[in-house]
All heavy atoms as an XYZ file, in Angstrom:
609
protein
N      -8.376     45.748    -56.018
C      -7.450     44.716    -56.629
C      -7.576     43.372    -55.902
O      -7.751     43.406    -54.570
C      -6.041     45.183    -56.567
C      -5.649     46.354    -57.400
S      -3.994     46.555    -57.466
C      -3.676     47.383    -58.875
N      -7.436     42.322    -56.547
C      -7.654     40.990    -55.741
C      -6.297     40.535    -55.111
O      -5.278     41.080    -55.379
C      -8.227     39.940    -56.678
C      -7.301     39.657    -57.853
O      -6.384     40.356    -58.110
O      -7.508     38.615    -58.308
N      -6.431     39.510    -54.335
C      -5.298     38.956    -53.567
C      -4.227     38.400    -54.527
O      -3.006     38.559    -54.224
C      -5.919     38.017    -52.588
C      -4.831     37.367    -51.703
C      -4.199     38.462    -50.726
C      -5.479     36.206    -50.765
N      -4.630     37.726    -55.601
C      -3.673     37.031    -56.399
C      -2.679     38.154    -57.025
O      -1.423     37.835    -57.075
C      -4.316     36.264    -57.505
C      -3.474     35.525    -58.530
C      -2.570     34.525    -57.717
C      -4.178     34.907    -59.497
N      -3.277     39.277    -57.423
C      -2.291     40.274    -57.959
C      -1.313     40.735    -56.902
O      -0.153     41.010    -57.210
C      -3.190     41.419    -58.510
C      -2.458     42.547    -59.107
C      -1.701     42.108    -60.341
C      -3.306     43.743    -59.457
N      -1.832     41.027    -55.669
C      -0.839     41.429    -54.685
C       0.192     40.353    -54.302
O       1.321     40.745    -54.092
C      -1.645     41.933    -53.368
C      -2.197     43.213    -53.692
C      -3.590     43.434    -53.687
C      -1.622     44.491    -53.855
N      -3.825     44.754    -53.963
C      -2.628     45.432    -53.977
C      -0.334     44.861    -53.763
C      -2.375     46.824    -54.097
C      -0.065     46.285    -53.935
C      -0.941     47.163    -54.121
N      -0.253     39.152    -54.257
C       0.781     38.137    -54.103
C       1.777     38.061    -55.177
O       3.078     37.903    -54.862
C       0.033     36.779    -54.007
C      -0.765     36.751    -52.689
C       0.908     35.532    -53.934
C      -1.662     35.428    -52.447
N       1.299     38.151    -56.399
C       2.249     38.181    -57.596
C       3.291     39.319    -57.454
O       4.502     39.116    -57.635
C       1.414     38.244    -58.877
O       0.543     37.004    -58.841
C       2.412     38.165    -60.100
N       2.751     40.513    -57.281
C       3.560     41.618    -57.117
C       4.585     41.514    -56.050
O       5.805     41.781    -56.018
C       2.717     42.977    -57.047
C       1.989     43.131    -58.248
C       3.574     44.147    -56.726
C       1.046     44.329    -58.201
N       4.111     41.214    -54.803
C       4.886     41.011    -53.735
C       6.041     39.884    -53.811
O       7.220     40.055    -53.493
N       5.620     38.808    -54.409
C       6.634     37.603    -54.635
C       7.582     38.079    -55.612
O       8.843     37.766    -55.408
C       5.852     36.355    -55.255
C       6.645     35.240    -55.358
C       6.940     34.417    -54.326
C       7.191     34.888    -56.689
C       7.701     33.409    -54.471
C       7.889     33.679    -56.792
C       8.177     32.875    -55.755
N       7.399     38.685    -56.712
C       8.295     39.268    -57.708
C       9.216     40.298    -57.053
O      10.460     40.223    -57.256
C       7.683     39.676    -58.928
C       6.931     38.411    -59.657
C       8.711     40.305    -59.895
C       6.210     38.875    -60.828
N       8.581     41.212    -56.441
C       9.496     42.317    -55.852
C      10.385     41.783    -54.780
O      11.642     42.044    -54.684
C       8.456     43.402    -55.205
O       7.598     43.801    -56.166
C       9.269     44.433    -54.489
N       9.968     40.950    -53.741
C      10.825     40.344    -52.755
C      11.837     39.474    -53.387
O      12.991     39.547    -53.030
C       9.923     39.583    -51.701
C       9.016     40.623    -50.988
C      10.872     38.732    -50.790
C       8.038     39.985    -50.094
N      11.541     38.740    -54.439
C      12.480     37.928    -55.083
C      13.647     38.676    -55.795
O      14.802     38.428    -55.778
N      13.252     39.797    -56.403
C      14.227     40.836    -57.012
C      15.224     41.333    -55.873
O      16.467     41.418    -56.169
C      13.644     41.889    -57.807
C      13.506     41.618    -59.325
C      12.192     41.715    -59.794
C      14.448     41.177    -60.076
C      12.011     41.456    -61.166
C      14.232     40.946    -61.368
C      12.942     40.995    -61.982
N      14.590     41.638    -54.875
C      15.503     42.264    -53.764
C      16.410     41.213    -53.086
O      17.637     41.583    -53.085
C      14.487     42.883    -52.668
C      15.304     43.248    -51.379
C      13.734     44.073    -53.138
N      15.981     40.046    -53.003
C      16.844     39.024    -52.531
C      17.897     38.654    -53.474
O      19.069     38.505    -53.296
C      16.008     37.829    -52.069
C      16.847     36.545    -51.724
C      15.130     38.043    -50.876
N      17.508     38.578    -54.755
C      18.424     38.263    -55.816
C      19.516     39.189    -56.002
O      20.679     38.911    -56.050
C      17.669     38.077    -57.228
C      18.450     37.745    -58.372
C      18.933     36.311    -58.359
C      17.553     37.951    -59.734
N      19.149     40.532    -56.057
C      20.191     41.419    -56.114
C      21.092     41.689    -54.912
O      22.324     41.840    -54.922
C      19.428     42.915    -56.412
C      18.839     42.786    -57.847
C      20.392     44.010    -56.300
C      18.062     43.938    -58.274
N      20.526     41.452    -53.628
C      21.383     41.505    -52.508
C      22.262     40.281    -52.429
O      23.306     40.506    -51.786
C      20.449     41.495    -51.214
O      19.804     40.271    -51.059
N      22.020     39.136    -52.990
C      22.908     38.043    -53.049
C      23.805     37.955    -54.147
O      24.794     37.260    -54.079
C      22.046     36.702    -52.781
C      21.372     36.523    -51.614
S      20.378     35.091    -51.462
C      21.714     33.968    -51.357
N      23.624     38.733    -55.164
C      24.369     38.592    -56.456
C      25.909     38.879    -56.208
O      26.657     38.062    -56.645
C      23.843     39.683    -57.436
C      24.540     39.598    -58.705
C      23.892     40.650    -59.599
C      24.630     40.694    -60.959
N      25.761     41.489    -60.896
N      26.128     39.835    -55.468
C      27.646     40.224    -55.289
C      28.269     39.085    -54.486
O      29.461     38.732    -54.832
C      27.756     41.560    -54.485
C      29.118     42.250    -54.571
C      29.235     42.597    -56.086
C      30.014     43.858    -56.148
N      30.358     44.100    -57.490
N      27.721     38.476    -53.571
C      28.396     37.408    -52.686
C      28.556     36.353    -53.661
O      29.601     35.572    -53.509
N      27.605     35.912    -54.448
C      27.778     34.784    -55.309
C      28.927     34.946    -56.386
O      29.663     34.052    -56.759
C      26.444     34.437    -56.046
C      25.442     33.868    -55.110
S      25.980     32.348    -54.417
C      25.326     32.582    -52.815
N      28.998     36.075    -56.874
C      30.076     36.500    -57.800
C      31.460     36.328    -57.220
O      32.320     35.882    -57.844
C      29.961     37.983    -58.298
C      28.824     38.131    -59.266
C      28.623     39.641    -59.572
O      29.247     40.516    -59.011
O      27.924     39.903    -60.559
N      31.566     36.646    -55.913
C      32.803     36.519    -55.188
C      33.142     35.091    -54.953
O      34.257     34.653    -54.979
C      32.890     37.346    -53.868
O      31.949     36.865    -53.074
N      32.104     34.307    -54.693
C      32.308     32.884    -54.465
C      32.780     32.189    -55.767
O      33.616     31.307    -55.742
C      31.053     32.224    -53.982
C      30.682     32.456    -52.530
C      29.539     31.844    -51.970
C      29.302     32.202    -50.568
N      28.094     31.545    -49.952
N      32.081     32.647    -56.906
C      32.520     31.960    -58.136
C      33.952     32.374    -58.478
O      34.735     31.573    -58.989
C      31.499     32.351    -59.317
C      32.063     32.014    -60.599
C      30.094     31.877    -59.055
N      34.253     33.628    -58.254
C      35.704     34.026    -58.526
C      36.601     33.381    -57.616
O      37.644     32.861    -58.170
C      35.882     35.461    -58.303
N      36.321     33.024    -56.396
C      37.260     32.219    -55.469
C      37.311     30.822    -56.023
O      38.415     30.271    -56.103
C      36.617     32.283    -54.086
C      37.522     31.573    -53.138
C      38.588     32.089    -52.582
C      37.063     30.282    -52.747
C      39.397     31.414    -51.700
C      37.886     29.511    -51.779
C      39.007     30.053    -51.291
N      36.199     30.228    -56.458
C      36.344     28.848    -56.874
C      37.134     28.792    -58.228
O      37.879     27.916    -58.366
C      34.833     28.289    -57.151
C      34.073     28.154    -55.878
C      34.934     27.046    -57.968
C      32.546     28.040    -55.910
N      36.856     29.750    -59.066
C      37.761     29.768    -60.241
C      39.216     30.017    -60.057
O      40.169     29.399    -60.653
C      37.213     30.793    -61.237
C      35.753     30.500    -61.933
C      35.260     31.615    -62.749
C      35.925     31.727    -64.049
N      35.242     32.742    -64.776
N      39.604     30.787    -59.035
C      40.937     30.905    -58.722
C      41.615     29.738    -58.103
O      42.694     29.443    -58.153
C      41.051     32.191    -57.876
N      40.794     29.055    -57.160
C      41.367     27.839    -56.538
C      40.751     26.528    -57.036
O      40.026     25.892    -56.200
C      41.043     27.995    -55.055
C      41.696     29.283    -54.420
O      42.827     29.607    -54.845
N      40.976     30.020    -53.704
N      40.923     26.149    -58.322
C      40.273     25.056    -58.916
C      40.750     23.759    -58.339
O      39.983     22.909    -58.241
C      40.408     25.043    -60.439
C      39.705     26.128    -61.105
S      37.963     25.902    -61.078
C      37.720     25.103    -62.596
N      41.931     23.672    -57.821
C      42.447     22.446    -57.387
C      42.228     22.066    -56.035
O      42.464     21.085    -55.514
C      43.954     22.375    -57.640
C      44.810     23.385    -56.920
C      44.864     24.649    -57.621
O      44.526     24.813    -58.835
O      45.265     25.629    -57.053
N      41.727     23.046    -55.228
C      41.315     22.892    -53.737
C      40.231     22.001    -53.643
O      39.208     22.074    -54.392
C      41.152     24.116    -53.024
C      42.490     24.847    -52.619
O      43.419     24.157    -52.680
O      42.392     26.125    -52.235
N      40.283     21.085    -52.503
C      39.094     20.383    -52.175
C      38.093     21.029    -51.302
O      36.958     20.592    -51.213
C      39.631     19.022    -51.491
C      40.423     18.152    -52.262
C      39.532     17.478    -53.351
O      38.355     17.033    -52.972
O      40.105     17.120    -54.500
N      38.452     22.198    -50.672
C      37.598     22.903    -49.744
C      36.506     23.782    -50.489
O      35.816     24.414    -49.776
N      36.582     23.736    -51.870
C      35.516     24.580    -52.569
C      34.234     23.935    -52.678
O      33.335     24.608    -53.115
C      36.149     24.764    -53.968
C      37.374     25.735    -53.984
O      37.574     26.475    -53.123
N      38.094     25.590    -55.072
N      33.958     22.737    -52.094
C      32.715     22.079    -52.267
C      31.481     22.768    -51.635
O      30.506     22.860    -52.185
C      32.875     20.544    -51.930
O      32.991     20.566    -50.522
N      31.826     23.365    -50.507
C      30.780     24.174    -49.818
C      30.415     25.315    -50.490
O      29.288     25.712    -50.578
C      31.058     24.297    -48.356
O      32.172     25.283    -48.224
N      31.316     26.029    -51.086
C      31.048     27.071    -51.895
C      30.408     26.858    -53.174
O      29.555     27.599    -53.544
C      32.278     28.039    -52.067
C      32.921     28.694    -50.839
C      33.956     29.616    -51.175
C      34.448     30.107    -49.789
N      34.842     31.585    -49.714
N      30.807     25.796    -53.695
C      30.247     25.429    -55.018
C      28.808     24.939    -54.794
O      27.927     25.347    -55.654
C      31.061     24.243    -55.592
N      28.429     24.353    -53.758
C      27.139     23.895    -53.430
C      26.262     25.031    -53.157
O      25.142     25.150    -53.489
C      27.104     22.933    -52.218
C      27.557     21.542    -52.455
C      27.500     20.653    -51.310
C      28.119     19.323    -51.559
N      28.141     18.466    -50.322
N      26.747     26.096    -52.582
C      25.836     27.278    -52.198
C      25.599     27.955    -53.458
O      24.461     28.485    -53.759
C      26.577     28.163    -51.183
O      27.748     28.780    -51.723
N      26.619     28.007    -54.413
C      26.340     28.680    -55.758
C      25.356     27.917    -56.618
O      24.471     28.503    -57.129
C      27.683     28.866    -56.540
C      27.406     29.287    -57.936
C      28.564     29.884    -55.779
N      25.379     26.531    -56.580
C      24.420     25.655    -57.250
C      23.106     25.889    -56.687
O      22.186     25.988    -57.456
C      24.962     24.224    -57.215
C      26.236     24.077    -58.089
C      23.856     23.296    -57.736
C      26.949     22.741    -57.906
N      22.940     25.822    -55.278
C      21.673     26.055    -54.627
C      21.008     27.359    -55.227
O      19.983     27.706    -55.274
C      21.836     25.937    -53.131
C      21.604     24.482    -52.767
C      22.577     23.624    -52.304
C      20.406     23.748    -52.812
N      22.125     22.323    -51.977
C      20.732     22.523    -52.375
C      19.070     23.980    -53.232
C      19.872     21.447    -52.177
C      18.161     22.898    -53.054
C      18.442     21.635    -52.684
N      21.936     28.432    -55.166
C      21.489     29.761    -55.573
C      20.909     29.791    -56.993
O      19.813     30.404    -57.149
C      22.679     30.748    -55.340
C      22.151     32.200    -55.653
C      21.473     33.060    -54.800
C      22.524     33.040    -56.886
N      21.351     34.193    -55.329
C      21.997     34.326    -56.703
C      23.327     32.738    -57.898
C      22.127     35.251    -57.509
C      23.373     33.681    -58.899
C      22.842     34.964    -58.606
N      21.636     29.167    -57.841
C      21.171     29.034    -59.197
C      19.874     28.303    -59.345
O      18.931     28.767    -59.955
C      22.213     28.421    -60.121
C      23.454     29.281    -60.197
C      21.662     28.025    -61.490
C      24.693     28.599    -60.813
N      19.676     27.182    -58.672
C      18.396     26.486    -58.574
C      17.218     27.200    -57.983
O      16.119     27.242    -58.449
C      18.583     25.178    -57.862
C      19.107     24.017    -58.613
C      20.409     23.519    -58.459
C      18.534     23.318    -59.694
N      20.517     22.426    -59.403
C      19.348     22.323    -60.152
C      17.216     23.386    -60.268
C      19.059     21.438    -61.185
C      16.893     22.505    -61.302
C      17.785     21.524    -61.719
N      17.584     27.913    -56.880
C      16.464     28.751    -56.290
C      15.983     29.865    -57.098
O      14.960     30.252    -57.169
C      17.008     29.169    -54.861
O      18.074     29.981    -54.941
N      17.034     30.494    -57.768
C      16.752     31.629    -58.738
C      15.891     31.160    -59.901
O      14.832     31.753    -60.372
C      18.030     32.177    -59.271
O      18.831     32.745    -58.110
C      17.658     33.428    -60.172
N      16.156     30.006    -60.396
C      15.500     29.257    -61.474
C      14.062     29.021    -61.016
O      12.994     29.123    -61.793
C      16.169     28.011    -61.994
O      17.529     28.395    -62.455
C      15.430     27.632    -63.181
N      13.883     28.486    -59.841
C      12.570     28.132    -59.281
C      11.737     29.305    -59.093
O      10.580     29.404    -59.363
C      12.599     27.363    -57.943
N      12.423     30.521    -58.629
C      11.734     31.707    -58.294
C      11.284     32.220    -59.762
O      10.118     32.810    -59.777
C      12.615     32.678    -57.848
C      12.189     34.034    -57.645
C      11.251     34.672    -56.878
C      12.525     35.138    -58.588
N      10.963     36.037    -57.326
C      11.807     36.362    -58.310
C      13.508     35.213    -59.643
C      11.940     37.416    -58.976
C      13.582     36.424    -60.219
C      12.824     37.514    -60.039
N      12.031     32.130    -60.691
C      11.576     32.607    -62.026
C      10.430     31.847    -62.601
O       9.516     32.402    -63.193
N      10.518     30.568    -62.479
C       9.389     29.696    -63.007
C       8.101     29.961    -62.203
O       6.980     30.110    -62.796
C       9.733     28.265    -62.765
C      10.817     27.893    -63.883
C       8.655     27.382    -63.043
C      11.364     26.543    -63.626
N       8.226     30.178    -60.867
C       6.991     30.463    -60.096
C       6.316     31.983    -60.430
O       5.215     32.096    -60.571
C       7.270     30.350    -58.624
C       6.049     30.809    -57.750
C       7.498     28.946    -58.269
N       7.289     32.801    -60.631
C       6.914     34.138    -61.126
C       6.173     34.165    -62.410
O       5.136     34.895    -62.528
C       8.132     35.045    -61.139
O       8.630     35.211    -59.945
N       6.748     33.430    -63.356
C       6.082     33.318    -64.727
C       4.650     32.680    -64.532
O       3.728     33.133    -65.164
C       6.967     32.486    -65.766
C       8.061     33.360    -66.070
C       6.116     32.145    -66.841
C       9.150     32.503    -66.720
N       4.549     31.574    -63.752
C       3.359     31.011    -63.418
C       2.279     31.979    -62.812
O       1.118     32.064    -63.272
C       3.434     29.659    -62.515
C       2.100     29.036    -62.100
C       1.339     28.401    -63.060
C       1.644     29.286    -60.851
C       0.161     27.814    -62.606
C       0.407     28.856    -60.406
C      -0.307     28.081    -61.285
N       2.820     32.763    -61.816
C       1.856     33.676    -61.139
C       1.321     34.756    -62.084
O       0.231     35.245    -62.099
C       2.538     34.355    -59.937
C       2.675     33.393    -58.755
C       3.513     34.063    -57.598
C       1.311     33.060    -58.137
N       2.364     35.309    -62.943
C       1.917     36.314    -64.034
C       0.843     35.798    -64.919
O      -0.113     36.533    -65.249
C       3.193     36.861    -64.724
C       2.825     37.699    -65.756
C       3.987     37.613    -63.648
N       1.117     34.552    -65.357
C       0.182     33.934    -66.378
C      -1.205     33.720    -65.694
O      -2.291     33.936    -66.266
C       0.688     32.658    -66.900
C      -0.306     31.821    -67.771
C       1.925     32.914    -67.811
N      -1.138     33.189    -64.452
C      -2.343     32.945    -63.675
C      -3.168     34.376    -63.456
O      -4.417     34.455    -63.594
C      -2.063     32.323    -62.401
C      -3.150     31.950    -61.565
C      -3.941     30.772    -62.164
N      -4.969     30.402    -61.296
C      -5.892     29.405    -61.581
N      -5.699     28.809    -62.730
N      -6.818     29.143    -60.747
N      -2.382     35.459    -63.216
C      -3.015     36.652    -63.016
C      -3.670     37.186    -64.262
O      -4.839     37.687    -64.122
C      -1.977     37.644    -62.460
S      -2.584     38.875    -61.351
N      -2.998     37.058    -65.326
C      -3.569     37.569    -66.503
C      -4.833     36.634    -66.973
O      -5.760     37.316    -67.419
C      -2.557     37.502    -67.751
C      -1.724     38.703    -67.874
C      -0.410     38.546    -67.585
C      -2.339     39.827    -68.346
C       0.434     39.690    -67.719
C      -1.520     40.980    -68.431
C      -0.169     40.959    -68.137
N      -4.680     35.427    -66.631
C      -5.939     34.521    -66.960
C      -7.081     34.853    -66.117
O      -8.165     34.844    -66.517
C      -5.494     33.053    -66.696
C      -6.565     32.002    -67.005
N      -7.050     31.835    -68.188
C      -7.358     31.283    -66.052
C      -8.099     30.883    -68.046
N      -8.177     30.581    -66.879
N      -6.908     35.230    -64.846
C      -8.023     35.639    -63.963
C      -8.493     36.969    -64.400
O      -9.782     37.139    -64.201
C      -7.525     35.710    -62.493
C      -7.428     34.343    -61.841
O      -7.851     33.348    -62.366
N      -6.880     34.349    -60.679
N      -7.708     37.873    -64.905
C      -8.239     39.192    -65.264
C      -8.903     39.272    -66.603
O      -9.854     40.079    -66.850
C      -7.202     40.302    -65.041
C      -6.838     40.604    -63.678
N      -7.679     41.280    -62.836
C      -5.756     40.286    -62.909
C      -7.235     41.361    -61.645
N      -5.944     40.775    -61.611
N      -8.233     38.556    -67.587
C      -8.640     38.674    -68.982
C      -9.353     37.426    -69.587
O      -9.848     37.429    -70.630
C      -7.482     39.148    -69.863
C      -6.890     40.466    -69.398
C      -5.521     40.449    -68.822
C      -7.669     41.622    -69.420
C      -5.129     41.660    -68.462
C      -7.149     42.857    -69.046
C      -5.799     42.863    -68.445
N      -9.215     36.286    -68.808
C      -9.654     35.089    -69.438
C     -11.061     34.734    -68.986
O     -12.011     34.317    -69.120
């Protein structure tokens, strides 16, 4: 197997592990923010949730690119 396939598998696997390990913490932060909507101290928790969403989106886009690139190298 070539290096691109291993990089793709590793990137997706590590991303899933990180995503699942952080999911519970982000759910509790969102619940805390929803419960305390009028507080000004929620900005740091809100920023961390927003960064988590952006990074998850970026991870998904890169994963899709790697899978397409892998198929293109093997079958194209």
